[in-house]
Every structure is written in C-alpha cells, then in structure tokens.
Backbone bond lengths (Angstrom), bond angles and torsions (degrees), N, CA, C in turn:
res aa  C-N    CA-C-N  psi(-1)  N-CA   C-N-CA  omega(-1)  CA-C   N-CA-C  phi
1 X - - - 1.435 - - 1.517 112.41 -
2 X 1.356 113.46 141.15 1.437 117.24 177.41 1.546 111.05 -83.47
3 X 1.279 115.28 173.03 1.447 121.65 -178.13 1.500 110.72 -63.45
4 X 1.344 116.88 -34.15 1.508 122.37 -178.75 1.515 109.43 -64.27
5 X 1.334 116.31 -41.14 1.489 119.03 -177.39 1.604 110.10 -73.14
6 X 1.306 116.21 -31.35 1.487 119.20 175.04 1.547 106.74 -67.69
7 X 1.341 118.74 -41.54 1.443 122.70 179.68 1.520 107.77 -59.40
8 X 1.354 116.53 -47.35 1.483 120.83 -179.31 1.533 111.30 -60.98
9 X 1.307 116.13 -40.63 1.509 118.93 176.80 1.524 110.29 -64.89
10 X 1.328 118.77 -42.02 1.401 120.55 174.97 1.521 114.99 -59.59
11 X 1.362 112.67 -45.24 1.491 118.22 -179.05 1.514 109.21 -64.73
12 X 1.317 119.40 -41.14 1.469 120.26 -179.18 1.507 110.15 -66.08
13 X 1.336 118.38 -42.97 1.429 120.05 178.90 1.479 115.96 -65.86
14 X 1.336 114.73 -39.70 1.479 119.18 -176.48 1.537 112.39 -82.99
15 X 1.291 116.10 -11.51 1.469 120.22 172.87 1.526 113.59 -84.04
16 X 1.323 117.31 -18.29 1.413 121.69 -178.60 1.548 115.23 -56.28
17 X 1.351 119.19 -42.11 1.459 119.07 178.00 1.545 112.52 -61.61
18 X 1.278 116.83 -37.19 1.486 118.40 178.03 1.490 110.90 -66.67
19 X 1.315 117.44 -41.00 1.479 122.41 179.54 1.482 111.45 -64.54
20 X 1.349 116.34 -44.50 1.473 122.25 179.77 1.511 111.13 -64.21
21 X 1.328 117.90 -42.74 1.484 122.00 -178.74 1.491 112.58 -67.94
22 X 1.386 116.31 -29.95 1.455 118.81 -179.55 1.517 111.58 -79.97
23 X 1.345 121.44 -9.12 1.466 123.08 179.27 1.469 112.70 -73.16
24 X 1.277 121.43 -31.80 1.499 128.51 -179.76 1.535 109.73 56.11
25 X 1.290 116.08 61.54 1.467 120.95 -177.05 1.529 107.05 -73.96
26 X 1.326 115.72 127.59 1.492 119.62 177.28 1.481 114.14 -72.62
27 X 1.328 115.77 -55.25 1.455 119.33 -177.52 1.515 110.17 -123.88
28 X 1.219 120.07 80.35 1.481 122.75 -178.88 1.553 110.03 -68.01
29 X 1.331 115.85 151.27 1.465 117.42 172.46 1.520 111.45 -57.03
30 X 1.315 115.95 144.78 1.476 122.05 -176.64 1.601 112.09 -52.76
31 X 1.258 116.56 -36.89 1.460 120.65 -177.62 1.584 110.49 -67.40
32 X 1.333 120.31 -23.00 1.416 125.07 -177.87 1.483 115.07 -99.16
33 X 1.341 120.02 0.57 1.436 121.52 -176.03 1.481 113.19 -61.57
34 X 1.300 117.29 -49.65 1.467 121.00 -179.57 1.515 113.62 -65.66
35 X 1.363 119.75 -48.11 1.457 117.38 176.69 1.560 112.80 -58.50
36 X 1.334 116.38 -38.04 1.490 119.44 178.74 1.502 111.95 -68.07
37 X 1.268 115.95 -35.36 1.530 123.18 172.55 1.502 110.87 -58.65
38 X 1.335 114.78 -50.47 1.443 120.40 -179.39 1.554 113.19 -63.48
39 X 1.282 115.99 -40.07 1.470 121.08 174.17 1.548 111.07 -59.75
40 X 1.320 115.48 -44.79 1.494 120.40 174.11 1.454 114.50 -60.36
41 X 1.317 115.31 -43.56 1.478 121.23 177.26 1.522 113.36 -60.75
42 X 1.336 114.79 -44.46 1.483 119.57 178.81 1.589 112.53 -62.93
43 X 1.329 113.00 -35.85 1.479 114.22 -172.10 1.580 111.91 -102.59
44 X 1.280 117.81 0.02 1.472 115.96 176.36 1.581 109.70 -121.64
45 X 1.268 119.31 -55.39 1.466 122.54 -177.69 1.533 113.07 -80.89
46 X 1.297 116.98 -36.89 1.449 119.93 -176.91 1.570 108.74 -112.84
47 X 1.284 118.05 31.27 1.465 122.04 -179.37 1.516 113.23 -53.06
48 X 1.320 118.34 -50.20 1.490 121.20 -172.20 1.529 110.08 -70.78
49 X 1.377 118.60 -32.17 1.441 119.03 176.51 1.516 110.27 -71.56
50 X 1.257 116.96 -45.20 1.555 122.17 179.56 1.503 108.10 -62.09
51 X 1.291 116.58 -44.56 1.522 119.59 179.23 1.477 110.04 -62.02
52 X 1.294 120.94 -43.43 1.456 124.85 -176.78 1.537 108.43 -67.68
53 X 1.317 118.63 -40.39 1.477 120.57 179.35 1.555 108.50 -66.62
54 X 1.368 116.56 -43.97 1.474 115.71 176.44 1.513 112.41 -62.05
55 X 1.285 120.20 -39.95 1.443 123.91 179.25 1.566 111.29 -63.67
56 X 1.280 116.91 -43.84 1.434 118.12 178.20 1.577 112.64 -66.63
57 X 1.269 120.92 -39.61 1.417 123.13 176.91 1.545 111.26 -69.28
58 X 1.333 115.09 -38.76 1.514 116.47 174.30 1.453 112.11 -63.34
59 X 1.339 120.49 -38.03 1.462 122.40 176.94 1.517 110.81 -64.39
60 X 1.323 118.64 -37.69 1.432 120.46 176.23 1.526 114.02 -62.86
61 X 1.384 112.06 -42.43 1.487 117.34 176.82 1.468 112.05 -62.62
62 X 1.402 116.55 -41.96 1.436 120.06 -178.24 1.579 110.88 -67.09
63 X 1.312 114.67 -35.31 1.502 119.35 177.42 1.496 109.84 -66.51
64 X 1.324 120.25 -27.58 1.439 126.48 -177.04 1.526 108.18 -83.42
65 X 1.355 120.16 -7.60 1.459 121.88 176.15 1.521 112.40 96.91
66 X 1.334 116.76 27.87 1.514 118.97 178.23 1.494 114.13 -67.52
67 X 1.362 117.35 -24.55 1.502 116.44 -176.77 1.498 114.10 -87.82
68 X 1.287 115.59 13.81 1.492 118.63 178.49 1.510 112.65 -79.43
69 X 1.340 117.90 -14.48 1.433 121.66 175.62 1.504 110.20 -123.35
70 X 1.368 115.02 169.47 1.462 119.00 -175.66 1.533 110.08 -72.01
71 X 1.321 119.63 -21.41 1.480 118.65 179.60 1.521 108.90 -71.05
72 X 1.327 118.31 -30.75 1.455 120.12 179.61 1.468 111.42 -73.81
73 X 1.365 116.49 -35.22 1.513 121.79 175.18 1.519 110.22 -63.92
74 X 1.323 115.64 -47.37 1.415 121.61 177.43 1.507 112.72 -58.29
75 X 1.327 115.50 -40.48 1.505 118.61 178.03 1.537 109.50 -62.96
76 X 1.314 118.01 -40.83 1.465 121.71 -177.92 1.484 109.11 -67.41
77 X 1.350 120.39 -38.72 1.367 123.27 178.18 1.623 111.88 -65.36
78 X 1.320 110.81 -37.78 1.558 116.44 -179.24 1.578 105.87 -67.44
79 X 1.328 118.49 -41.69 1.394 118.19 -178.40 1.541 109.78 -68.99
80 X 1.334 115.26 -36.39 1.495 117.60 178.05 1.533 113.18 -59.48
81 X 1.347 113.49 -41.35 1.545 116.62 177.45 1.537 110.65 -69.68
82 X 1.354 116.20 -31.76 1.473 117.07 178.08 1.507 108.07 -69.83
83 X 1.348 119.02 -40.90 1.481 119.08 175.71 1.430 115.53 -58.13
84 X 1.338 115.86 -44.09 1.519 122.09 175.62 1.534 110.13 -58.84
85 X 1.338 116.02 -43.81 1.463 121.23 179.48 1.542 110.30 -60.61
86 X 1.363 116.51 -45.97 1.466 118.98 179.87 1.571 111.05 -64.60
87 X 1.303 116.62 -37.93 1.411 123.23 -176.17 1.618 106.81 -65.95
88 X 1.310 114.38 -46.56 1.462 116.96 -179.21 1.540 110.92 -71.79
89 X 1.316 119.54 -38.80 1.410 121.58 179.09 1.464 112.05 -67.84
90 X 1.279 118.87 -33.33 1.450 122.24 -179.85 1.513 114.57 -81.22
91 X 1.347 116.18 -0.42 1.455 121.95 179.83 1.488 117.72 83.91
92 X 1.343 116.33 21.63 1.444 122.69 177.70 1.486 111.96 83.61
93 X 1.332 114.80 -148.36 1.489 119.07 -178.43 1.512 109.11 -70.67
94 X 1.283 118.54 148.24 1.476 121.34 174.19 1.440 114.20 -59.26
95 X 1.386 118.76 133.13 1.445 123.34 -178.93 1.502 110.74 -129.47
96 X 1.295 117.75 38.92 1.475 121.55 -176.11 1.564 110.51 -58.21
97 X 1.312 117.12 -42.98 1.493 117.04 -178.71 1.497 112.92 -61.98
98 X 1.398 116.25 -39.97 1.452 121.30 177.06 1.540 111.45 -62.66
99 X 1.327 116.00 -43.05 1.472 119.64 -178.90 1.568 109.79 -67.50
100 X 1.308 116.15 -40.05 1.495 117.13 177.20 1.520 111.59 -66.40
101 X 1.312 116.75 -36.01 1.498 116.20 179.37 1.476 111.50 -72.04
102 X 1.362 118.66 -31.55 1.487 117.87 175.50 1.521 112.01 -68.31
103 X 1.355 116.77 -35.91 1.458 118.31 176.99 1.543 111.55 -68.76
104 X 1.286 116.81 -34.94 1.494 120.16 -177.21 1.532 107.18 -71.35
105 X 1.332 121.39 -35.73 1.445 122.77 177.01 1.509 113.51 -63.15
106 X 1.260 114.89 -40.86 1.511 120.34 -177.97 1.508 108.24 -70.89
C-alpha cells in the first residue's frame, strides 16, 4: 500500500467518532453504549486534543507525499469534513470567558 492509501485508512478510521456522534442515537444497543460514549467524549470534551492529533498526523502524511494521488486528496477532504463536524458539534470556538461573564452578571 502506498502512503496515500494509509492516509485514506487513517482518515476513515479517525472520522468515525465524528460520524457516530452526529447520529444522536436515542437507545443504542447495550453492546455499543461504551464505544458510543467514547466517540462522544472524543468529539465533545476532547475536541481540541483530538483535532490537534489528527492535524499533526495529517501533516506527517502530507510531508510523506500522500497528496500525490487522488486517494490522499480524498483523505484530506474526509478529514476536513470531520473537522467541520467536530467544530459544529462542539459549539464552535470556545467561549468560556463569555459564559462566565454572563453568569457573573446574573
């Protein structure tokens, strides 16, 4: 396998938590409760760490020449959509200071 296909495999695997978290399953099967919880944890509470790790690994793949084929470009697009999903699912940019200021005013 070339670097581009490894990059595509990484992008597909690391985009799964974003996809699972966006499904909003009401009553998941008991066997899937913990994996769904971990996907939600990665994409809500640990979004910025997960995003940074994905970005670092994507840069390493791109430095190794993964974008020389269409599989590498597809992987980058898949990661881009995953990053948009995490950003939207996490509520956008962190606004902790604004939230604390609103609580202090009330």
